[in-house]
N, C-alpha and C positions, 0 to 999 in steps of 0.2 A: 505062317510058315516063314522060316528064315531064308533070306536070299543067299545065293551062292556068292562067295567073296573071291574075286580074282586079284592076284597080286602081281606087281611088277615094280621095278625101280622107278620107272617114269610112266605116268598116265597122261595121254594127250586127249583133250576133248575137242573133237572135230577132226576131219580127215580131208581138209582142203589143201591147197598148195603149201601153205605155211607149215601146217602140222606134218605133212608128208616129207617136206624138206628137212624139218627138224628130226623126224624119225630116221632119215638116212644117216644123219650125223650121230645120233645116239646109238643106233644099232651097230654101226660100223665100229664103235668103241665098246661093243659088247655090253651096252646098257640095255637091259630088258625093257621093252617098250610096248605098251598097248595103246592103240588109238580107238576112241569111241566115236562113232558117227551115227547120227539119227536119220540122215537122208541120203543124199547122193555123194559118193566118194569123189572128191575133187571139188565139191562145193559149187558155187556159182560159176567158177572157171570151167567146170565140166560141161555146162550148158551154154557156154559162149561159142558162137559160130566160128569166129576166127580171132585168134590172139595174134595181133600184128606187131606188137611192140615188145615181145619177150626176147631178150638177147639170145642170139645164136641160131635163129630161124629166119633166114633172109626172105623167105617167101611166106612167112607166117606159119601157124600151126593151129589146128582146130583145138578148142578147149578140151574136148573129150580125149583127143590123142595125148595132149599134154598131161591131163589127169591120169590117164592109163599108164604113161611112162613113169610118172612120179610114184604111183602106187606100186608098179612092178619093181622099181628100184628100191623102195623102202622094204617091200616084202622079201626081196632077194637077200637083204642083210638081216632079216629075222623079225621085222615089225609085224605085230598081230593087230588085225582090225576087227573090232566088235561092233555089231549093229545094236544100238541101245539109245535110250533117251536119258540124259543126265538131268537129275532133279535138284541136286544141291551138292555143295562141297563143305566138308567140316574138317577141322584139325583134331587129330587124336594123338596127343603126345608128339612123338617124332614122326608120326605118319600122317598122311592126308587121305581121308576117305571120300571117294567120289560115289555118290549115291545115284544109281541108275534105276530105271523102272524094271529092268530084267535082272540085274545083278548089282552088287557093290564092288568097288575097285579100290584097292589099297596100294599106296605108293609113297615113296620118299619125296618125290617132286612131281608137280603137275604143270602141264602147259595148257592154257586155254587158247584155242585157235578156232573159235566157232564161226568166225566171219560175220557176214551181214546178210540180210534178206531184203526183198523188194519192199519199198515204202508204198503205202496205200494213200490215195488222195482223200478218202473218207467222205465221198458224196453218195447221195441216195442212188441205189441201183448197183453200186460197185460190188458189194458182197452178194447181192441177190443173183447177179448174172455172172459171178466168178465161174470160169470154166465153160460158160455158155455165152460167149461173146466178149467177156472181159478177161484179159490175159496180161502177164508180166514177163513173158519169155518168148521172144520172137523165134528163137531157134527151136523151142519146143513146139510151138503152136502155129507158126506162120504158114506152114505148108497146107493147113486146113483152109486157107483163104485164097486159093489160087483164083485169079481173075475177079477178085472181090474188092470192095471199097472198105478201107480201113482208116480209123482215126487213131492217131498217136498223141498221147498227152505227155508233155515234157519238153524242156529246152536245153538240156545239158548234153554232154558227150554220149551218154548211154542212149538217150532218145534219138540223137542223130545217127549213131551207129546202127541201132536196131531198125530205124525207119529205112535206112539204106538197104539193110538186109531184107526187109519186108518187100522191097520193090521187086525182088525175085519172083514173088507170088502175086501180089496185089496189082490191080489195074489202076487204082487211084488211092492216094494217101493224103489226108488232111492232118497237119500237125498243129496242135493247139498249144500256144505258149502264152502264159499269163503276163509275162514281162514284155518289154518293148524291143528286146534283142535276144539273139542266141547267147548262151553261156558255153557253147561247145567250141572246140578248137577250130581255127580258121580253115584248115584243110577239109574238115568235115562239112562245115557250112558251105564251102565252095561246091562240094559234091552234091549237097542237098539242093542248092540253087540251080545246079546244072541238070537236075533230074526232072524230066517233064511229068513224071507220075506224081510228084510231090507238090503240094501247095501249103505254105506256112502261113498261119494266122497268128499274128502278134497281138498283145493286149487282149487276149481272149481267155476267159476263165472256163473251167469245166465245172458245171453246177449240178448236173444230174445225168445219169445213164438210164434210159428207158428202153422198153422192149415189149414184145408180144410173143405169145406161144413159148414162154420160158427162155427167150433169147434176146440179147441186146440188139437193138436196131436203130438207135438214135442217141446222139449226145446233145444235150441242151447246155449252152453256155451263155456268157455275157460278153458283148463287145464293149470293153471299158472306155473306148474313145467315144462311141456313140451312145453309150449307156443304154443299150437295148439287147434284148434276148436274141440269140442266134441258134440255129439248129443245124446239125450235121447228120444226115442219114448215113448209116454205116452197117457193115456186116460184122464188124468186130472193133473193139477198143483195146489198144495196147498201152499200158501205163508204164512210163519210165521216168519217175520223179525222184530217184535217189534210193538210198539204202538205209536200213535201220540195223543196229547191232543185235546179234543173237546172244543176248546176255540176260534174258528174262529169268533164267534159273538162279541168278546171283542176287536178285532183289531181296533185301533184308539180310544179306550175308555181310561179313566183315570186309569183303573185297570192295574197295571203293570204286564207284562209277562216276563219270562226269554227268553233266546235266542232261545229256542226250541218252546216256546209257552205255557209252563206250567205257572200256576198262582202263583205269589209270595205272601207270607203272613208273618205276624209277629208271635210271640210266642202264640198269642191268636187265630191264624188261621184267622185273619182279613186281607183283601186285602188292597190295597192302596186307596180304596173308603170306606169312613166311613159307617159302617153298613152292608157291604158286606163281607161275610166270604167264605172260601173255604175248602173243604175236599176231601179226596180220591185221585184217580189216576190223576186227573187234576191239583193237587197241586204240585208246584215245590218242589222237595225233597221227594215226596211220594215213598213208597217202592213197589207199584204195587201189593199188596197182599190184598185179601178180608178181612182178619182179621184186618189188620191195617186200611183199609178204613172204616170198621164198627166202630173201635175205634175212628178214627178221627171224624166220624159222631156224635158219642156221645159227644165228647169233644166240637165240634162246637156248638151243641145244648145248652150245658151248658154255653158256652161263649156268645151265642146269648141271652140267658135268662138274664145273667148278664148285657149285653149291654142294653136290653129293660128296665130292672129295673133301671139302672142308668139314662136313658133318662126320664123315668117316674118321678124319684125323682127330676131331674133337672127341669122338667116342673112344678112340684108342688111348688118348691122353687121360681121359676120365677113368679108364680101367686100370691104369698103372698104379 
């Protein structure tokens, strides 16, 4: 059975802050725009408890509120959001076909703004106990562990921020950091050190997550200084060790990725496929900040407008 084909001047893959910001710019200039989202509108920003460094909000704003406002603004100007899973992108003459599991989408220009996802640590028990004591989102799952003991794995900003958030619920938190020092910002480290609920264990690896009755209840690691095994009884394990790009659907395509899987682009934010642009956390070299993702979204929209105008001008000349 042939899939439905939906057409627009611009197709955006993803509906996080970068794509939503880009859609505000394209739709305000009457460029028909469809956004395709496979998960949560607003992306990882939507499930962030508090966005404290986004300009214009002196008291901070919840990630969900920011995502809702960006969505409402884009839709007010005419952006359309489709829930679908993108499988591939192919060039068809002057058009670009975005192949989804539910429909195909045809456009003159495409923006990839699929963002990133939580990185896994790849130890035994992590997959087995996912959702049953192993989690990657404190905002989503922290409230289930009120007055409980939690282990946090990670030593960067996200681990520090999420551990501090988890102190709202947990009675005790052990943070396991494989290195000898934090990689988080100084202000976060100071907050961590001042919190009596938190104990930080440096030079400690996470080797295995074990459990019983289908729930995680212990983390086994190695004290690298003493070179001996250590155990941390727990009610839940929250893993915050970074992000991986949502670019799997581009494997084997002409769109060039870096060694990690982030999408390469030129100074105009165009990828190695003509007419396909990239912005936000999935772009190689991105700073992984909401404010910069929104800025790149605006820039990509302006660059796509220029691209469409140049194509239209070339078409008119060729027909004379």
